[in-house]
TORVO-470954 format. One record per residue (C-alpha): residue number from 0; residue in one letter; z negated, y negated, x. Coordinates in pm, 1 decimal. Example, Ala and Ser with C-alpha at 12.3 -4.5 7.8 and 13.67 -1.06 7.14 Angstrom:
<nodes>
<node 0, "A", <-780.0, 450.0, 1230.0>>
<node 1, "S", <-714.0, 106.0, 1367.0>>
</nodes>
This chain:
<nodes>
<node 0, "M", <0.0, 0.0, 0.0>>
<node 1, "S", <103.5, -338.0, 145.5>>
<node 2, "E", <-143.4, -614.9, 215.4>>
<node 3, "P", <-180.1, -868.5, -70.4>>
<node 4, "F", <-42.1, -1217.5, -25.6>>
<node 5, "T", <-256.1, -1524.6, 14.6>>
<node 6, "I", <-218.3, -1784.7, -257.4>>
<node 7, "G", <-10.3, -1998.6, -17.4>>
<node 8, "E", <224.3, -1711.0, 60.8>>
<node 9, "F", <245.6, -1618.3, -307.0>>
<node 10, "S", <327.3, -1981.8, -385.0>>
<node 11, "K", <621.3, -1975.0, -141.8>>
<node 12, "I", <753.2, -1646.7, -283.7>>
<node 13, "T", <729.6, -1745.7, -651.2>>
<node 14, "G", <807.5, -2118.1, -633.9>>
<node 15, "L", <483.1, -2198.2, -815.5>>
<node 16, "S", <251.4, -2454.3, -660.1>>
<node 17, "V", <-98.9, -2354.5, -557.8>>
<node 18, "K", <-231.6, -2596.3, -819.8>>
<node 19, "T", <-23.7, -2423.0, -1088.7>>
<node 20, "L", <-136.1, -2078.0, -976.5>>
<node 21, "R", <-499.4, -2186.4, -997.8>>
<node 22, "F", <-434.7, -2330.8, -1344.4>>
<node 23, "Y", <-269.8, -2006.9, -1463.4>>
<node 24, "H", <-570.3, -1815.1, -1331.1>>
<node 25, "E", <-810.9, -2040.7, -1522.1>>
<node 26, "E", <-603.1, -1998.7, -1838.2>>
<node 27, "G", <-607.2, -1619.9, -1800.3>>
<node 28, "L", <-230.2, -1608.7, -1770.6>>
<node 29, "L", <-187.1, -1487.6, -1412.8>>
<node 30, "A", <-501.1, -1353.2, -1249.9>>
<node 31, "P", <-500.8, -1280.1, -876.8>>
<node 32, "T", <-536.3, -921.6, -769.0>>
<node 33, "S", <-861.2, -1006.8, -593.5>>
<node 34, "V", <-1081.6, -1303.1, -504.2>>
<node 35, "D", <-1286.9, -1314.0, -185.2>>
<node 36, "E", <-1648.1, -1360.3, -290.4>>
<node 37, "Q", <-1737.4, -1540.0, 33.9>>
<node 38, "T", <-1450.3, -1788.8, 53.8>>
<node 39, "G", <-1313.6, -1791.8, -301.7>>
<node 40, "Y", <-964.6, -1727.9, -164.1>>
<node 41, "R", <-722.8, -1570.0, -410.2>>
<node 42, "Y", <-496.2, -1279.3, -313.2>>
<node 43, "Y", <-196.5, -1147.9, -502.2>>
<node 44, "A", <-40.5, -800.7, -482.3>>
<node 45, "A", <339.8, -763.7, -476.8>>
<node 46, "E", <334.5, -635.9, -836.0>>
<node 47, "K", <229.6, -984.8, -948.9>>
<node 48, "I", <553.1, -1141.5, -823.0>>
<node 49, "E", <758.4, -1024.4, -1119.2>>
<node 50, "V", <495.5, -1151.4, -1361.5>>
<node 51, "A", <491.9, -1492.4, -1191.7>>
<node 52, "R", <871.2, -1518.1, -1203.9>>
<node 53, "V", <877.5, -1423.0, -1572.1>>
<node 54, "I", <616.8, -1689.6, -1648.8>>
<node 55, "S", <819.9, -1946.8, -1454.2>>
<node 56, "R", <1140.2, -1862.2, -1643.3>>
<node 57, "L", <967.1, -1865.7, -1980.4>>
<node 58, "R", <819.2, -2207.8, -1903.5>>
<node 59, "E", <1171.5, -2329.8, -1823.9>>
<node 60, "L", <1269.3, -2207.0, -2171.8>>
<node 61, "E", <985.4, -2421.2, -2315.2>>
<node 62, "F", <762.6, -2130.3, -2419.0>>
<node 63, "S", <403.8, -2246.4, -2458.2>>
<node 64, "L", <122.6, -2094.3, -2252.0>>
<node 65, "E", <-8.4, -1931.3, -2570.7>>
<node 66, "E", <330.5, -1772.1, -2640.3>>
<node 67, "I", <364.1, -1650.0, -2282.7>>
<node 68, "G", <12.8, -1506.4, -2295.8>>
<node 69, "A", <100.5, -1318.4, -2614.6>>
<node 70, "I", <418.8, -1179.8, -2459.2>>
<node 71, "L", <238.7, -1063.2, -2144.6>>
<node 72, "G", <-42.0, -914.5, -2354.1>>
<node 73, "K", <200.5, -710.6, -2562.3>>
<node 74, "A", <393.8, -596.2, -2258.8>>
<node 75, "G", <104.3, -371.0, -2159.3>>
<node 76, "N", <154.2, -365.4, -1784.8>>
<node 77, "D", <373.6, -529.7, -1523.3>>
<node 78, "R", <644.9, -261.8, -1535.9>>
<node 79, "D", <687.8, -312.2, -1909.5>>
<node 80, "I", <755.9, -685.6, -1896.6>>
<node 81, "L", <1135.0, -679.2, -1865.4>>
<node 82, "S", <1180.7, -406.6, -2125.3>>
<node 83, "Y", <951.1, -599.2, -2358.7>>
<node 84, "L", <1148.7, -917.8, -2300.8>>
<node 85, "E", <1466.6, -728.0, -2386.4>>
<node 86, "R", <1316.3, -620.7, -2718.8>>
<node 87, "H", <1182.9, -969.9, -2775.9>>
<node 88, "K", <1529.0, -1115.2, -2711.7>>
<node 89, "E", <1681.6, -878.7, -2969.8>>
<node 90, "E", <1419.5, -982.5, -3224.5>>
<node 91, "L", <1488.9, -1350.2, -3157.5>>
<node 92, "A", <1861.5, -1284.1, -3197.5>>
<node 93, "R", <1794.0, -1117.3, -3533.8>>
<node 94, "Q", <1583.4, -1413.4, -3643.5>>
<node 95, "A", <1855.7, -1651.2, -3524.5>>
<node 96, "R", <2112.6, -1471.0, -3741.8>>
<node 97, "H", <1872.0, -1488.5, -4034.8>>
<node 98, "Y", <1815.7, -1862.7, -3990.6>>
<node 99, "R", <2189.1, -1914.8, -3945.0>>
<node 100, "Q", <2240.3, -1759.6, -4287.4>>
<node 101, "I", <1972.8, -1988.0, -4431.1>>
<node 102, "V", <2143.0, -2290.8, -4274.3>>
<node 103, "D", <2477.2, -2181.7, -4423.6>>
<node 104, "R", <2316.9, -2145.8, -4767.5>>
<node 105, "L", <2154.2, -2486.9, -4731.7>>
<node 106, "D", <2491.1, -2636.7, -4635.7>>
<node 107, "Y", <2642.1, -2485.7, -4950.5>>
<node 108, "M", <2352.1, -2602.5, -5168.3>>
<node 109, "I", <2364.9, -2958.3, -5030.4>>
<node 110, "R", <2742.0, -2970.5, -5079.7>>
<node 111, "Q", <2710.2, -2842.6, -5437.5>>
<node 112, "E", <2433.8, -3088.1, -5520.0>>
<node 113, "R", <2629.9, -3382.0, -5380.8>>
<node 114, "E", <2941.5, -3277.7, -5569.9>>
<node 115, "G", <2735.5, -3234.8, -5886.9>>
<node 116, "R", <2584.7, -3582.2, -5857.3>>
<node 117, "I", <2923.8, -3739.9, -5792.1>>
<node 118, "A", <3075.6, -3553.0, -6085.0>>
<node 119, "M", <2800.9, -3670.6, -6321.0>>
<node 120, "Q", <2835.0, -4029.7, -6198.6>>
<node 121, "N", <3213.0, -4029.5, -6237.7>>
<node 122, "E", <3225.0, -3819.9, -6553.7>>
<node 123, "T", <3363.2, -4000.1, -6857.2>>
<node 124, "Y", <3217.8, -3755.7, -7112.0>>
<node 125, "D", <2932.7, -3890.2, -7319.4>>
<node 126, "V", <2687.2, -3730.8, -7557.6>>
<node 127, "Q", <2831.2, -3732.1, -7907.5>>
<node 128, "E", <2705.2, -3656.5, -8253.5>>
<node 129, "K", <2933.1, -3485.9, -8503.8>>
<node 130, "M", <2948.9, -3245.3, -8794.5>>
<node 131, "V", <3072.4, -2892.9, -8723.6>>
<node 132, "E", <3223.7, -2673.8, -8991.6>>
<node 133, "P", <3102.2, -2322.0, -9072.9>>
<node 134, "M", <3303.5, -2047.9, -8903.7>>
<node 135, "L", <3349.4, -1675.1, -8927.7>>
<node 136, "L", <3232.5, -1519.0, -8603.9>>
<node 137, "A", <3228.5, -1178.7, -8441.3>>
<node 138, "G", <2922.7, -1141.2, -8221.8>>
<node 139, "V", <2751.8, -892.7, -7992.5>>
<node 140, "R", <2377.7, -959.3, -7953.2>>
<node 141, "M", <2262.9, -889.7, -7598.3>>
<node 142, "K", <1950.1, -896.6, -7386.5>>
<node 143, "G", <1975.0, -928.6, -7009.6>>
<node 144, "K", <2139.9, -1160.1, -6758.9>>
<node 145, "Y", <2371.6, -1434.6, -6880.9>>
<node 146, "S", <2639.6, -1298.9, -6648.5>>
<node 147, "D", <2648.3, -981.6, -6862.3>>
<node 148, "C", <2811.7, -1173.7, -7146.2>>
<node 149, "G", <3157.6, -1065.8, -7027.8>>
<node 150, "K", <3084.5, -714.9, -7157.1>>
<node 151, "G", <3026.5, -854.0, -7505.1>>
<node 152, "F", <3340.1, -1067.4, -7496.1>>
<node 153, "S", <3544.4, -767.0, -7379.3>>
<node 154, "Q", <3406.2, -549.4, -7659.1>>
<node 155, "I", <3511.8, -803.6, -7920.8>>
<node 156, "G", <3848.8, -859.8, -7755.0>>
<node 157, "R", <3932.3, -490.0, -7755.3>>
<node 158, "R", <3844.7, -446.0, -8124.8>>
<node 159, "L", <3950.6, -778.2, -8273.8>>
<node 160, "G", <4192.1, -932.1, -8026.0>>
<node 161, "R", <4460.8, -1031.4, -8277.8>>
<node 162, "F", <4204.1, -1187.1, -8514.4>>
<node 163, "I", <4045.4, -1417.3, -8254.6>>
<node 164, "C", <4123.4, -1779.9, -8335.2>>
<node 165, "G", <3933.6, -1988.3, -8079.4>>
<node 166, "P", <3752.8, -1995.1, -7745.3>>
<node 167, "S", <3459.4, -1769.8, -7664.7>>
<node 168, "F", <3107.3, -1902.9, -7698.4>>
<node 169, "L", <2746.3, -1797.7, -7653.9>>
<node 170, "L", <2459.3, -1841.0, -7895.7>>
<node 171, "H", <2132.0, -1889.2, -7706.1>>
<node 172, "Y", <1820.6, -1775.7, -7892.1>>
<node 173, "D", <1571.3, -1860.7, -7618.7>>
<node 174, "H", <1417.0, -2204.6, -7586.2>>
<node 175, "E", <1400.1, -2176.5, -7208.1>>
<node 176, "Y", <1602.3, -2032.8, -6921.3>>
<node 177, "K", <1543.2, -1663.4, -6858.3>>
<node 178, "E", <1672.8, -1487.0, -6552.9>>
<node 179, "D", <1681.0, -1117.1, -6646.4>>
<node 180, "D", <1586.6, -1081.1, -7012.9>>
<node 181, "A", <1770.5, -1364.6, -7187.6>>
<node 182, "D", <1838.0, -1325.7, -7560.0>>
<node 183, "F", <2194.6, -1432.4, -7639.1>>
<node 184, "E", <2500.7, -1340.6, -7842.1>>
<node 185, "A", <2856.7, -1323.8, -7710.9>>
<node 186, "C", <3088.6, -1453.7, -7984.7>>
<node 187, "F", <3446.5, -1535.6, -8084.9>>
<node 188, "P", <3564.0, -1721.5, -8395.9>>
<node 189, "V", <3783.3, -1485.3, -8598.5>>
<node 190, "R", <4011.8, -1500.3, -8902.2>>
<node 191, "D", <3925.2, -1348.0, -9239.5>>
<node 192, "G", <4145.7, -1045.5, -9173.9>>
<node 193, "A", <3882.0, -916.6, -8931.5>>
<node 194, "K", <3665.5, -821.2, -9228.5>>
<node 195, "A", <3882.8, -518.4, -9291.9>>
<node 196, "K", <3810.0, -369.5, -8949.3>>
<node 197, "S", <3546.6, -109.5, -8859.8>>
<node 198, "L", <3307.2, -298.5, -8635.8>>
<node 199, "D", <3042.9, -67.9, -8489.6>>
<node 200, "G", <2823.3, -277.5, -8258.2>>
<node 201, "I", <2988.6, -605.6, -8359.5>>
<node 202, "D", <2827.7, -837.7, -8613.0>>
<node 203, "L", <3075.2, -1018.0, -8841.1>>
<node 204, "R", <2923.1, -1311.5, -9031.2>>
<node 205, "E", <2954.3, -1678.2, -9110.2>>
<node 206, "L", <2793.5, -1919.7, -8864.7>>
<node 207, "P", <2657.7, -2220.9, -9057.1>>
<node 208, "G", <2788.8, -2567.7, -8981.4>>
<node 209, "G", <2592.1, -2887.2, -8977.2>>
<node 210, "R", <2492.6, -3186.6, -8768.9>>
<node 211, "C", <2542.3, -3133.4, -8398.8>>
<node 212, "V", <2469.3, -3318.2, -8075.5>>
<node 213, "T", <2734.1, -3219.8, -7824.9>>
<node 214, "L", <2838.7, -3284.6, -7465.4>>
<node 215, "L", <3144.6, -3168.5, -7277.1>>
<node 216, "H", <3054.0, -3038.1, -6931.8>>
<node 217, "K", <3318.4, -3029.2, -6661.1>>
<node 218, "G", <3244.0, -2812.2, -6361.2>>
<node 219, "P", <3086.8, -2482.1, -6253.4>>
<node 220, "Y", <2842.1, -2302.9, -6477.4>>
<node 221, "D", <2566.9, -2330.3, -6214.8>>
<node 222, "Q", <2571.0, -2707.8, -6267.1>>
<node 223, "L", <2523.1, -2693.5, -6643.8>>
<node 224, "G", <2161.7, -2799.8, -6594.2>>
<node 225, "R", <2271.4, -3157.9, -6528.1>>
<node 226, "S", <2449.7, -3172.8, -6862.6>>
<node 227, "Y", <2153.2, -3013.1, -7040.4>>
<node 228, "E", <1936.2, -3287.2, -6889.4>>
<node 229, "K", <2172.2, -3549.5, -7030.4>>
<node 230, "I", <2195.9, -3403.4, -7381.5>>
<node 231, "L", <1822.1, -3324.4, -7411.5>>
<node 232, "T", <1734.2, -3676.8, -7296.9>>
<node 233, "H", <1953.3, -3811.1, -7578.9>>
<node 234, "I", <1791.6, -3580.5, -7834.9>>
<node 235, "K", <1440.4, -3679.6, -7727.4>>
<node 236, "K", <1523.8, -4049.8, -7747.3>>
<node 237, "K", <1656.1, -4000.3, -8099.7>>
<node 238, "G", <1356.4, -3791.8, -8203.5>>
<node 239, "Y", <1571.6, -3505.2, -8330.4>>
<node 240, "R", <1448.4, -3148.8, -8379.8>>
<node 241, "I", <1672.7, -2878.5, -8235.6>>
<node 242, "Q", <1769.5, -2581.9, -8450.5>>
<node 243, "S", <1808.3, -2245.5, -8282.6>>
<node 244, "P", <2039.7, -2103.5, -8161.1>>
<node 245, "S", <2209.4, -2354.4, -7931.7>>
<node 246, "R", <2573.8, -2298.7, -7845.3>>
<node 247, "E", <2796.1, -2303.3, -7537.9>>
<node 248, "A", <3170.3, -2297.8, -7610.5>>
<node 249, "Y", <3389.8, -2210.8, -7311.6>>
<node 250, "L", <3697.9, -2426.9, -7364.6>>
<node 251, "K", <3834.1, -2362.4, -7016.7>>
<node 252, "G", <3693.5, -2103.1, -6780.5>>
<node 253, "P", <3780.0, -1797.8, -6572.0>>
<node 254, "G", <4046.4, -1565.6, -6706.0>>
<node 255, "M", <4033.0, -1187.9, -6723.4>>
<node 256, "I", <4213.0, -1160.9, -6387.1>>
<node 257, "F", <4207.2, -1500.0, -6215.9>>
<node 258, "R", <3882.9, -1689.0, -6167.6>>
<node 259, "G", <4047.8, -2030.5, -6160.8>>
<node 260, "N", <3890.3, -2342.4, -6015.7>>
<node 261, "P", <3524.0, -2371.8, -6127.1>>
<node 262, "K", <3541.7, -2750.8, -6081.8>>
<node 263, "K", <3785.7, -2761.3, -6374.2>>
<node 264, "Y", <3590.1, -2542.4, -6614.4>>
<node 265, "L", <3517.6, -2711.6, -6948.9>>
<node 266, "T", <3210.0, -2608.0, -7145.7>>
<node 267, "E", <3100.9, -2774.2, -7468.6>>
<node 268, "I", <2724.5, -2769.1, -7518.9>>
<node 269, "Q", <2634.6, -2785.9, -7887.2>>
<node 270, "M", <2283.4, -2832.1, -8018.9>>
<node 271, "M", <2234.4, -2822.0, -8392.7>>
<node 272, "V", <1975.9, -3073.3, -8511.9>>
<node 273, "E", <1795.0, -3136.8, -8836.0>>
</nodes>
């Protein structure tokens, strides 16, 4: 076994000043192999060189003393340091990918929010009040995610396609947004001839008309909240009471094959009021 190095020699080998080596000793980061009880001189074995160099490199990478201490503690012994650093690097790379995904999502969210605000500021559509006529509808009552409504529309389309006489719409029976267990009905207006059809699973009835507060929303469905804010603010100012269910009529949206441009979707929000 070779003779240990004095602190001066160890300083030359590692590029760490004697003052720094003493500080690391006091902090419990890099203890000497032995300390002479008579003189207080510190001595370092060759195995400590790798540890010192790792500490120096980590400090260059702006790791704190606490972080370096944790890394060295988890490494177990001097021989494990490099293999531990390799694993630590892989973990940091995984975290970096994860945060990169978060940054990308934030970029998308910020872009969508800015576009939504601009659209609402530039939008010419205003809240209106009108009377809507009763209509014959074919509906499929559903419970689940709003995105499941396509199944209901398809069911009606397959059975009553030639009797459909207007755009699809949803009746919302909930008074709040629900993520997984929403209560809604996928509907189409249909002509009288539909009454002669066998309609297992499809409800055919007249939807009452009446006084309606309405707003035309232009843009993606995930920005409908802005239009709901606008129409509900109007209703509250007027002191109206909303009658359930509320309605969303999809005047222009994705087709069966082509999704189209969500920025050009047109959705009419209708809220029946007393």
